[in-house]
C-alpha positions in Angstrom: -0.1 0.2 -0.1 1.2 3.3 -1.0 0.6 5.2 2.4 1.5 8.6 1.3 -0.8 8.6 -1.6 -3.3 7.1 0.7 -3.1 10.0 3.1 -2.7 12.7 0.6 -5.8 11.7 -1.0 -7.8 11.6 2.3 -6.2 15.0 3.5 -7.1 16.6 0.1 -10.8 15.2 0.4 -11.1 16.6 4.0 -9.8 20.1 3.0 -11.9 20.2 -0.2 -14.9 19.3 2.0 -14.3 22.0 4.6 -13.7 24.6 1.5 -16.8 23.5 0.0 -19.2 23.5 3.3 -17.1 26.5 4.7 -17.1 24.4 7.8 -13.5 24.4 8.9 -11.9 22.9 11.9 -9.0 25.1 12.9 -7.1 22.4 14.7 -7.7 19.8 12.0 -6.4 22.3 9.3 -3.2 22.8 11.2 -2.9 19.2 11.9 -3.1 18.3 8.2 -1.1 21.2 7.3 1.7 20.1 9.6 1.7 16.5 8.5 1.5 17.3 4.7 4.6 19.7 5.2 6.5 17.0 7.2 5.9 14.7 3.9 7.3 17.3 1.9 10.4 17.6 4.0 10.8 13.7 4.0 10.9 14.0 0.3 8.2 11.5 0.0 6.0 11.0 -3.1 3.1 12.9 -4.0 4.8 16.2 -3.6 2.1 17.9 -5.8 -0.7 16.6 -3.8 1.1 17.9 -0.6 1.4 21.5 -2.0 -2.2 21.4 -3.3 -3.3 20.4 0.2 -1.2 23.2 1.9 -2.7 25.5 -0.7 -6.4 24.5 0.5 -5.4 24.8 4.1 -3.9 28.3 3.5 -6.9 29.3 1.9 -9.0 27.9 4.9 -6.9 30.0 7.2 -7.6 33.3 5.2 -3.9 33.5 3.8 -4.1 34.6 0.5 -0.5 34.9 -0.4 0.6 31.7 0.9 -2.4 29.7 -0.8 -1.0 31.2 -4.2 2.5 30.3 -3.4 1.2 26.6 -2.7 -0.7 26.2 -5.9 2.3 27.7 -7.8 4.4 24.9 -6.3 2.1 22.4 -6.8 1.5 23.2 -10.6 5.2 23.2 -11.0 5.3 19.7 -10.2 2.3 18.7 -12.2 2.0 21.0 -15.3 -0.4 18.6 -17.4 -2.3 17.1 -14.0 -5.9 18.2 -14.7 -6.8 17.1 -11.1 -4.1 19.6 -9.6 -4.6 22.5 -12.3 -8.7 22.0 -11.8 -8.5 22.6 -7.9 -6.0 25.3 -8.4 -8.1 27.1 -10.7 -11.1 27.0 -8.4 -9.1 28.2 -5.5 -7.4 31.3 -7.5 -10.9 32.2 -8.3 -11.9 32.4 -4.6 -9.0 34.4 -3.7 -9.7 36.9 -6.1 -7.1 35.7 -8.7 -9.4 35.5 -12.0 -6.6 36.0 -14.8 -4.6 33.1 -13.4 -7.8 31.1 -12.6 -8.5 31.4 -16.2 -5.0 30.3 -17.3 -5.3 27.2 -15.0 -8.8 26.4 -16.4 -7.7 26.7 -20.0 -5.1 24.2 -19.2 -7.3 21.9 -17.8 -9.4 21.9 -20.8 -6.4 21.4 -23.1 -5.0 18.3 -21.0 -8.8 16.6 -20.2 -8.9 14.7 -23.5 -12.4 13.5 -23.5 -13.4 13.5 -19.7 -16.1 15.6 -19.5 -15.8 15.9 -15.7 -12.7 18.0 -15.7 -13.9 20.1 -18.7 -17.2 21.3 -16.8 -15.1 21.9 -13.7 -13.3 24.2 -16.0 -16.3 25.8 -17.2 -17.3 26.4 -13.7 -14.1 28.6 -13.1 -14.4 30.2 -16.2 -18.1 31.4 -15.3 -16.7 32.7 -12.0 -14.0 34.3 -13.7 -16.5 36.2 -15.9 -15.3 34.4 -19.1 -18.9 33.3 -20.0 -18.2 32.7 -23.7 -15.4 30.3 -23.0 -17.6 28.6 -20.5 -20.7 28.4 -22.8 -18.5 26.6 -25.6 -17.7 23.8 -23.3 -21.3 23.3 -21.3 -23.1 23.6 -24.8 -21.0 20.9 -26.4 -23.1 17.7 -26.6 -20.3 15.5 -25.2 -19.9 17.3 -22.1 -23.8 17.3 -21.1 -23.4 13.8 -19.1 -21.0 15.8 -16.4 -23.3 18.8 -15.6 -25.3 18.1 -12.3 -28.2 19.9 -10.3 -25.5 22.6 -9.0 -24.9 23.6 -12.8 -28.3 25.0 -13.0 -26.9 28.5 -13.5 -25.6 27.4 -16.9 -28.9 27.6 -18.3 -28.8 31.2 -18.3 -25.4 31.5 -20.0 -26.8 32.4 -23.4 -28.7 35.1 -22.2 -25.4 36.4 -20.5 -23.5 36.5 -23.3 -26.2 38.2 -25.3 -26.7 41.0 -22.4 -23.1 41.4 -22.3 -22.9 42.0 -26.2 -25.8 44.3 -26.0 -23.8 46.6 -23.3 -20.8 46.3 -25.1 -18.9 44.8 -21.9 -16.1 42.4 -23.3 -13.9 40.3 -21.5 -11.3 42.8 -20.8 -13.5 45.2 -19.8 -15.2 42.5 -17.3 -11.7 41.6 -15.9 -10.8 45.2 -15.5 -14.0 46.0 -13.5 -13.6 42.9 -11.4 -9.7 43.3 -10.7 -10.8 46.9 -9.8 -13.3 45.9 -7.4 -10.7 43.4 -6.0 -8.0 46.0 -5.6 -10.3 48.3 -3.7 -11.3 45.4 -1.2 -7.6 44.8 -0.6 -6.7 48.4 -0.2 -9.4 48.3 2.7 -7.1 45.5 4.4 -9.9 42.9 3.6 -9.1 39.4 2.8 -11.3 37.4 -0.2 -12.6 34.5 1.2 -14.9 33.3 -1.7 -16.5 34.8 -4.7 -19.9 34.0 -6.5 -21.8 35.3 -9.3 -25.5 36.0 -8.9 -27.5 36.4 -12.1 -30.8 38.1 -12.2 -33.8 37.2 -14.5 -32.9 40.1 -17.0 -29.5 38.5 -17.3 -27.7 41.3 -15.5 -25.1 40.1 -12.7 -23.9 40.7 -9.3 -20.6 39.6 -8.6 -20.4 38.9 -4.8 -16.9 38.9 -2.8 -17.0 37.6 0.6 -14.7 38.8 3.4 -14.5 38.1 7.3 -16.0 41.5 8.2 -19.4 42.8 9.6 -22.2 44.1 7.5 -21.4 47.5 8.4 -17.8 47.3 7.5 -18.9 45.9 4.0 -20.9 48.8 3.5 -17.8 50.8 4.0 -15.8 48.8 1.5 -18.6 48.8 -1.0 -18.3 52.4 -1.1 -14.6 52.3 -1.8 -15.5 49.9 -4.5 -17.9 52.4 -6.3 -15.2 55.2 -5.7 -12.6 53.1 -7.5 -14.8 52.3 -10.3 -16.2 55.7 -10.9 -12.5 57.0 -10.8 -10.8 54.3 -13.2 -14.0 54.0 -15.8 -16.0 56.4 -17.9 -19.0 53.8 -17.7 -18.6 50.9 -15.2 -21.8 49.4 -16.8 -24.0 48.7 -13.8 -26.9 47.8 -16.0 -25.1 44.7 -16.6 -22.8 43.9 -14.0 -22.0 45.3 -10.2 -19.7 44.2 -7.6 -20.4 43.7 -3.9 -18.4 42.9 -0.7 -20.4 40.9 1.7 -19.8 39.2 5.1 -18.1 35.7 4.7 -20.5 34.5 7.3 -23.5 35.1 5.0 -22.0 32.9 2.2 -24.1 29.9 1.1 -21.9 27.1 -0.3 -22.9 25.9 -3.7 -22.1 22.4 -3.1 -19.9 22.0 -6.1 -17.7 18.8 -6.1 -14.0 18.7 -7.3 -12.2 15.6 -8.7 -10.0 14.2 -5.9 -8.9 10.8 -7.8 -6.8 11.1 -10.7 
């Protein structure tokens, strides 16, 4: 039995579950982190898995910089591993690194072969990074329909979203610039992004929500900073199509998305 492989698979499943449910146990997170670090120091196999586990642990602790460093270390050891890349892409979205998340998601698609599960996971990331056109090409392809689940209901509106954005002339680069400006405003307020989600309305306009460990009143102040930043940087921030809101992490409702652990 390959004990390092068994242990790392169990640890990764555990930290992913804590991430999805937002029900983290600080003691258990530290224990897993310590054990994964010990495996790395011993030069054991599954080093890329250890780094990915450390990335999730850092994410759960709210350490954005360490999370990104661990992601980069994991992918450096597994440049074509769709499980590593897919999990990394999801984390990058949730810490407010949309461009890098898109880069990883595209690498997942390029290396997924005929595996629709990983392609749909990549589409989820692309959707969360406002790359709706790329996500649509994946989920509308007949060969990928089998991998869609009940939590993917948001994809039903994807064609309407694309049409709405085209009508408002809000292209991908403008979307990313708006999002990155909102993220910068949040970071300048010394807030750490813990999760992100896209809320789509019946008219296919949307609100991009960024969750932080702050009170509702503090988030209201941060939202004023976001509005000021967007007003200063853009002649038209297209609020009729997309808005951005900082919300308390305590109000976050998990989507229940599953991420592939086994290779």
